[in-house]
N, CA and C of each residue as an Amber inpcrd file, in Angstrom:
protein
   177
  94.1380000   1.2440000  55.1310000  93.7270000   2.1260000  56.1770000
  93.0440000   1.7810000  57.6360000  93.5600000   2.4090000  58.6080000
  92.9170000   1.9220000  59.5380000  91.5500000   2.7090000  60.0330000
  90.6170000   2.2150000  60.9200000  89.6320000   2.8110000  61.4360000
  89.6680000   4.2800000  61.9420000  90.6380000   4.3440000  62.5170000
  90.9430000   5.7880000  63.3920000  91.7660000   6.5520000  62.6260000
  92.0880000   6.2790000  61.1120000  92.7180000   7.2040000  60.1050000
  91.8540000   7.5420000  58.9180000  91.6260000   8.8860000  58.9020000
  90.5960000   9.2340000  57.7990000  91.2560000   9.1120000  56.5780000
  92.4120000   8.7190000  56.3750000  93.0840000   8.8170000  54.8180000
  92.3380000   7.6970000  54.0480000  92.1460000   8.0850000  52.7660000
  91.4800000   7.2460000  51.8390000  92.3610000   6.9180000  50.5840000
  93.7430000   7.3850000  50.8610000  94.6780000   7.0200000  49.8160000
  94.9580000   7.9450000  48.7290000  94.2990000   9.1760000  48.6510000
  94.1160000  10.1040000  47.6570000  94.7940000  11.4320000  48.6750000
  96.2190000  11.3380000  48.4120000  96.9460000  12.4270000  49.1150000
  97.3060000  13.5180000  48.3180000  96.4830000  14.5650000  48.1210000
  96.8560000  15.6900000  47.1970000  96.4810000  17.0590000  48.1680000
  97.2370000  17.9680000  48.4730000  97.0140000  19.0110000  49.0460000
  96.4950000  20.1760000  47.9590000  95.4220000  20.6900000  48.1800000
  94.9180000  21.6850000  47.1730000  95.5320000  23.0680000  47.6270000
  94.9850000  24.3410000  46.9970000  95.2770000  25.4880000  46.9920000
  95.0860000  26.1500000  48.3800000  94.1000000  25.6110000  48.9590000
  93.5970000  26.0590000  50.4120000  94.4730000  25.5490000  51.5180000
  95.3350000  24.2420000  51.2070000  96.0740000  23.7870000  52.1080000
  95.4740000  22.5190000  52.9090000  94.3240000  21.9210000  52.1200000
  93.7450000  20.8600000  52.6630000  93.6290000  19.5930000  51.6740000
  93.8470000  18.5860000  52.2150000  93.7530000  17.3880000  51.2510000
  92.4460000  17.1660000  50.5790000  92.5430000  16.6320000  49.3950000
  91.2600000  16.4760000  48.6850000  90.6200000  15.0170000  48.9860000
  91.5760000  14.2480000  49.5030000  90.9990000  12.9290000  49.7360000
  90.1940000  12.8660000  51.1540000  91.2020000  13.3200000  52.2790000
  90.6050000  13.3190000  53.7220000  90.0050000  14.3430000  54.2560000
  90.4330000  15.6800000  53.6820000  90.0170000  16.7930000  54.1760000
  90.9930000  17.7030000  55.1600000  91.8020000  16.7690000  55.7030000
  92.9480000  17.3810000  56.7170000  93.6330000  18.2910000  56.2570000
  94.1800000  19.1360000  57.0660000  95.0850000  20.2730000  56.7340000
  96.7500000  19.3310000  56.5800000  97.4420000  19.8810000  55.9230000
  98.8260000  19.3320000  55.7200000  99.4520000  19.3480000  57.0970000
  99.1460000  20.0090000  58.1570000 100.0670000  20.1590000  59.3000000
  99.1440000  19.0150000  60.2210000  97.7490000  18.7020000  59.8380000
  97.3520000  17.3220000  60.5730000  97.7480000  16.0860000  60.0460000
  98.1460000  16.1900000  58.8960000  98.7010000  14.8540000  58.2330000
 100.1680000  14.8220000  58.1900000 100.8140000  15.6570000  58.1410000
 102.2440000  15.5420000  58.4810000 102.9130000  15.9760000  59.8180000
 102.1220000  16.6600000  60.5520000 102.5040000  16.7340000  61.9430000
 103.0780000  18.3590000  61.8230000 104.0120000  18.4960000  63.0360000
 104.5310000  20.0610000  62.7170000 105.5890000  20.2380000  61.7850000
 105.6380000  21.4030000  61.2710000 106.6140000  21.8220000  60.4340000
 107.9320000  22.4790000  60.9040000 108.9940000  22.7040000  60.2060000
 110.1280000  23.2420000  60.8470000 110.0750000  24.4620000  61.2330000
 109.0830000  25.1600000  60.8740000 108.8160000  26.4360000  61.5130000
 108.1550000  26.5900000  62.8050000 108.4240000  27.3100000  63.7180000
 107.9750000  27.2790000  65.0040000 107.5460000  28.7700000  65.2270000
 106.4970000  28.7210000  66.3400000 105.8030000  29.9200000  66.4290000
 106.5480000  30.7970000  67.3950000 107.5800000  30.3270000  68.0680000
 108.2080000  31.2620000  68.7650000 109.4070000  31.9310000  68.1900000
 109.5190000  31.7650000  66.8670000 110.5710000  32.4010000  66.1670000
 111.9500000  31.8550000  65.9150000 112.1490000  30.4740000  66.4910000
 113.4840000  30.0910000  66.5530000 113.7120000  29.3340000  65.0420000
 114.9560000  29.5620000  64.6930000 115.1010000  28.8960000  63.2070000
 115.0580000  27.5870000  63.2440000 114.7230000  26.9870000  61.9870000
 114.7080000  25.4720000  61.8350000 115.8700000  25.1760000  61.7630000
 115.7170000  23.6290000  61.9550000 116.9890000  22.7420000  62.0080000
 117.9450000  22.8550000  60.7070000 117.2410000  23.1920000  59.4920000
 117.9970000  23.2860000  58.4580000 118.5440000  24.4840000  58.3500000
 118.3870000  25.7400000  59.2250000 119.1300000  26.9660000  58.9680000
 120.6640000  26.7130000  59.4060000 120.9430000  25.7140000  60.1830000
 122.2000000  25.6290000  60.8230000 123.1710000  24.6570000  59.7480000
 122.5710000  24.1730000  58.8500000 123.5040000  23.3980000  57.8770000
 124.5010000  24.1710000  56.9280000 125.2590000  23.7000000  56.7900000
 126.4170000  24.2980000  55.9040000 126.2360000  23.7340000  54.4490000
 126.4660000  24.7230000  53.5130000 126.3700000  24.4340000  52.0730000
 127.2380000  23.3800000  51.6300000 126.9880000  22.5090000  50.7850000
 127.9890000  21.5200000  50.2230000 128.9920000  22.1780000  49.2000000
 130.1880000  21.8100000  49.4700000 131.3080000  22.5480000  48.6230000
 130.8630000  22.3050000  47.0610000 131.1630000  23.2280000  46.1950000
 130.8230000  23.2260000  44.8680000 129.3130000  23.6980000  44.5210000
 128.3320000  23.7730000  45.4950000 127.2050000  24.2050000  45.0500000
 126.9440000  25.7190000  45.6900000 126.0790000  26.4560000  44.8760000
 125.6940000  27.7210000  45.3010000 125.1750000  27.8680000  46.5030000
 125.4880000  28.9770000  47.3520000 124.6560000  29.1380000  48.6720000
 123.5370000  29.7860000  48.3410000 122.5950000  29.5360000  49.4000000
 121.1960000  29.9550000  49.1330000 121.2760000  31.6000000  49.6290000
 121.0050000  32.5210000  48.7090000 121.1030000  33.9230000  49.0700000
 119.7410000  34.5440000  49.2970000 118.9270000  33.7700000  49.9610000
 117.7800000  34.3050000  50.3210000 117.5690000  35.1900000  51.3490000
 118.5920000  35.2250000  52.1620000 118.6510000  36.0960000  53.6230000
 118.8590000  37.3530000  53.2420000
């Protein structure tokens, strides 16, 4: 681990959304998520289902 990185090698996100090792939020650790604040769809929303696999019916 580097001096400027608070990671201690215990990477588990608890129920509150923070790492039990370093105390950072998941967004701080992993960067931005697929969802955007401006309401745009994520990149995975434009993917087509694989043939032979059931389509996601969550919409």
